[in-house]
N, C-alpha and C positions, 0 to 999 in steps of 0.2 A: 970161569963164568964170564970173565972179560973177553975171552977169545970168542965165545959163542955170541955175545952181544956184538962184537966187531964183525963177525961173519954175517950175522943177520942184517946189520946195518948196510954192509957192502952189497949183499944180495938184493935187499929191498930197494936201495937207491939205484942200482943198475937196472932193476926191473922197471922202476918208475921212469927213468930216463929213456929206456929203450921203447917203452910203450907210449911215449908222449909225442904224437904227430898230429898236426892239424888236418892233413888231407889223407889219412889212412895209408901212410907209407909212400906217398907220392914224392918224387924227387924232381928237381929242376933238370931238364934235358935240353941242352942247346945243340946237341950233336944230331939227334934224329928228328927233332921237331922245331919248326920255326913259326913265328907269328908275324904277319905283315898287316899293317894298318890299311883298312879299306876306306871307311868314312865314319861320320857321325850323323845322327839324326835324333830328333826329339821324340820321346815316347810319353804318352799320358797313361798312367797306371794307377788305378784306384784314386783318381782325383789329384795325384801328384805328378809333377813334371820331372822327367829324367832325360839325361843325355845318354844315348846309346853309342858306345865306342865299339865299332865292328872290326874284328880282326879275322883274317884268313889263316887258319892254322893248318900247316902242311906237315905230313909225316913221311919220312923216308924209311921208317922201321918196317920190318917184314912180319910184324904181328900187330894185332889190334891193341889199341891203347885207351885207357880211361884217362881223362885229363881235366885240368882246371887252369884258367888263365888269371894271372894276378897283375894288376896295374898299380903303379905308384905314381901319384900326381906330383906336381911341382910344390904342393903344400904338404908333401909327405903323407898324404892320406892313401890308404891301401884299399882297393876294391877288387873283388873276386867275381869271376863269372860263375854260372851254374856249371855243374859237372857235364862233361861231354864225352862221347866216344868217337874215336877216329879209326877207320879201317886201315889195314896194312897199305902203305904207300898211298894213302888217301888224303883228303883235305875236308875241312869243315869250317863254316863261318860261325864265329863265336862272339856274341854280344856281351859287353860288360856295362851295366847300368850305373850311372853316377847321378845322384839326386841333384836337381836344379839344372839351370842352363849354364854350361861352362864352355870354354874354348875348344878348339879342335885338337889336332895331333900334338901341338906344342904344349898342351896342358899335361900330357903324360910324360913323366920323367924316365920311367923304366917299365919293362914288362918281363914277366917270367912265366914260363909254361911248365906246370907240374904234371908229370905223367907217371903211370904205372901200367904194367900189363893188364889188359882187360880181364875181368873176372868172367869165367865161363858161366853160362846159364845152367844151373843144376836142377831146377824144377822144370818139368815138362810143361808145355803149353796146354796140352790136353790131359785131363785127369785119367788116372789108371782105371781100367774097367775090371 
């Protein structure tokens, strides 16, 4: 009985750890994807003021990628962009919104680009007749 309980514990814990991912299996990729700071500007959204940090994300991969940019500030706050798609060997401008009026590029301590292969569209645009 103890062996069965041990096996179940190991299986369930390994399943829990393997399925726990914030970004759906996305991993940091510094080899195929780079993010370069462009500029900041103020954005007014729903009556709140945000600082938009804009980055140009460039891919050298030969496949389409889904991604997300994560910024860590000097105050150790973490901000994430919306999800984006980037074409093979393409580039895209990605904004990351930070609430309030904050400094420029020096306010960002580090950046990470999380990517995974793009999911193919399985549903057709037009309905079947």
